[in-house]
Backbone as numpy.savetxt, mean C-alpha at the origin, in Angstrom:
# Nx Ny Nz CAx CAy CAz Cx Cy Cz
15.91 -1.37 5.19 14.86 -0.96 6.10 15.27 0.36 6.75
14.31 1.25 6.88 14.57 2.53 7.50 13.72 2.68 8.74
14.25 3.35 9.74 13.51 3.57 10.97 13.02 5.01 11.01
11.86 5.21 11.62 11.32 6.55 11.83 11.02 6.70 13.31
10.94 7.94 13.76 10.67 8.22 15.16 9.27 8.84 15.30
8.55 8.42 16.28 7.23 8.95 16.58 7.40 10.28 17.31
6.78 11.34 16.77 6.91 12.67 17.38 6.01 12.78 18.61
6.20 13.83 19.41 5.31 14.04 20.57 3.84 14.19 20.17
3.57 14.55 18.90 2.20 14.67 18.41 1.74 13.37 17.73
2.50 12.29 17.93 2.20 10.97 17.34 2.22 11.00 15.82
3.14 11.75 15.24 3.31 11.82 13.79 4.60 11.12 13.40
4.63 10.61 12.17 5.86 10.03 11.61 6.09 10.64 10.24
7.35 10.68 9.82 7.69 11.15 8.48 8.05 9.93 7.65
7.37 9.76 6.52 7.67 8.65 5.62 8.94 9.01 4.86
9.96 8.17 4.91 11.23 8.49 4.25 11.05 8.80 2.75
11.88 9.70 2.25 11.77 10.17 0.87 11.84 9.02 -0.13
12.74 8.08 0.08 12.88 6.96 -0.86 11.57 6.16 -0.96
10.88 5.99 0.16 9.62 5.24 0.18 8.54 6.06 -0.52
8.47 7.37 -0.22 7.48 8.23 -0.86 7.64 8.21 -2.37
8.88 8.31 -2.84 9.12 8.32 -4.28 8.80 6.98 -4.91
9.17 5.89 -4.25 8.92 4.55 -4.80 7.43 4.27 -4.94
6.63 4.79 -4.00 5.19 4.54 -4.02 4.41 5.66 -4.69
5.10 6.72 -5.08 4.42 7.84 -5.74 3.49 8.60 -4.81
3.84 8.68 -3.53 3.01 9.39 -2.56 3.20 10.90 -2.69
2.13 11.64 -2.49 2.19 13.10 -2.54 1.56 13.66 -1.27
1.92 14.89 -0.93 1.38 15.54 0.26 -0.14 15.61 0.17
-0.80 15.33 1.27 -2.26 15.39 1.32 -2.95 14.11 0.91
-2.19 13.12 0.47 -2.79 11.85 0.06 -3.33 11.10 1.28
-4.41 10.38 1.10 -5.03 9.63 2.18 -4.43 8.23 2.26
-4.08 7.82 3.49 -3.56 6.48 3.72 -4.49 5.76 4.68
-4.73 4.49 4.42 -5.53 3.68 5.33 -4.57 3.12 6.37
-4.95 3.17 7.65 -4.11 2.68 8.74 -4.72 1.38 9.25
-3.91 0.32 9.23 -4.39 -0.99 9.66 -3.46 -1.52 10.74
-4.05 -1.97 11.85 -3.28 -2.61 12.91 -3.37 -4.10 12.71
-2.23 -4.76 12.61 -2.19 -6.21 12.47 -1.26 -6.75 13.56
-1.85 -7.33 14.58 -1.13 -7.83 15.75 -0.23 -6.73 16.31
1.08 -6.86 16.18 1.98 -5.87 16.79 2.62 -4.94 15.76
1.96 -4.73 14.62 2.53 -3.83 13.62 1.44 -2.92 13.05
1.87 -1.86 12.39 0.97 -0.90 11.75 1.28 -0.89 10.26
0.26 -0.95 9.44 0.44 -0.86 8.00 -0.26 0.39 7.49
0.42 1.13 6.62 -0.15 2.30 5.97 -0.34 1.96 4.50
-1.58 2.02 4.03 -1.89 1.64 2.66 -2.48 2.83 1.93
-1.84 3.27 0.84 -2.39 4.40 0.08 -3.77 4.06 -0.46
-4.70 4.99 -0.30 -6.05 4.83 -0.83 -6.02 5.24 -2.30
-6.23 4.30 -3.18 -6.21 4.56 -4.61 -7.61 4.33 -5.17
-7.97 5.11 -6.17 -9.26 4.89 -6.82 -9.15 3.65 -7.69
-10.27 3.00 -7.93 -10.27 1.82 -8.78 -9.77 2.17 -10.18
-10.10 3.35 -10.66 -9.67 3.77 -11.99 -8.15 3.88 -12.08
-7.50 4.35 -11.01 -6.04 4.50 -11.05 -5.33 3.16 -11.04
-6.02 2.08 -10.63 -5.40 0.75 -10.58 -5.50 0.01 -11.91
-6.22 0.57 -12.86 -6.40 -0.11 -14.15 -5.04 -0.40 -14.80
-4.85 -1.65 -15.17 -3.61 -2.07 -15.82 -2.48 -2.40 -14.86
-2.70 -2.28 -13.56 -1.62 -2.52 -12.60 -1.25 -4.00 -12.48
-2.10 -4.90 -12.95 -1.81 -6.33 -12.87 -1.41 -6.90 -14.23
-1.09 -6.04 -15.17 -0.68 -6.49 -16.50 0.51 -7.43 -16.39
0.44 -8.56 -17.08 1.52 -9.54 -17.07 1.38 -10.58 -15.96
0.35 -10.46 -15.14 0.15 -11.42 -14.06 -0.26 -12.78 -14.64
0.32 -13.84 -14.12 0.01 -15.19 -14.58 -1.39 -15.57 -14.10
-2.30 -15.83 -15.00 -3.67 -16.20 -14.65 -3.92 -17.69 -14.88
-2.88 -18.45 -15.19 -3.01 -19.89 -15.40 -2.96 -20.60 -14.05
-4.07 -20.60 -13.36 -4.15 -21.27 -12.06 -5.26 -22.31 -12.14
-5.12 -23.36 -11.34 -6.17 -24.39 -11.34 -7.36 -23.84 -10.59
-8.55 -24.11 -11.12 -9.78 -23.60 -10.52 -10.72 -24.77 -10.24
-11.55 -24.58 -9.25 -12.59 -25.59 -8.97 -13.55 -25.59 -10.16
-14.10 -26.75 -10.50 -14.98 -26.86 -11.65 -16.15 -25.88 -11.62
-16.67 -25.55 -10.44 -17.79 -24.64 -10.35 -17.37 -23.17 -10.42
-16.08 -22.89 -10.58 -15.56 -21.52 -10.65 -15.01 -21.13 -12.01
-15.25 -21.97 -13.00 -14.68 -21.70 -14.33 -15.57 -20.77 -15.10
């Protein structure tokens, strides 16, 4: 876990290791979500860019009869 400091302009710098792991680039849009006492930053991705991201996911789950 890495800590960041809030600047006087209320800005934070995302650590390089996190930027590289998530493939973030300068100018990218992030969605900001407040959940109780924490803040989540979620990269806004187009639906097209997510294609194939769930490859290999186990889809063998039990379903209600009306959902098959």
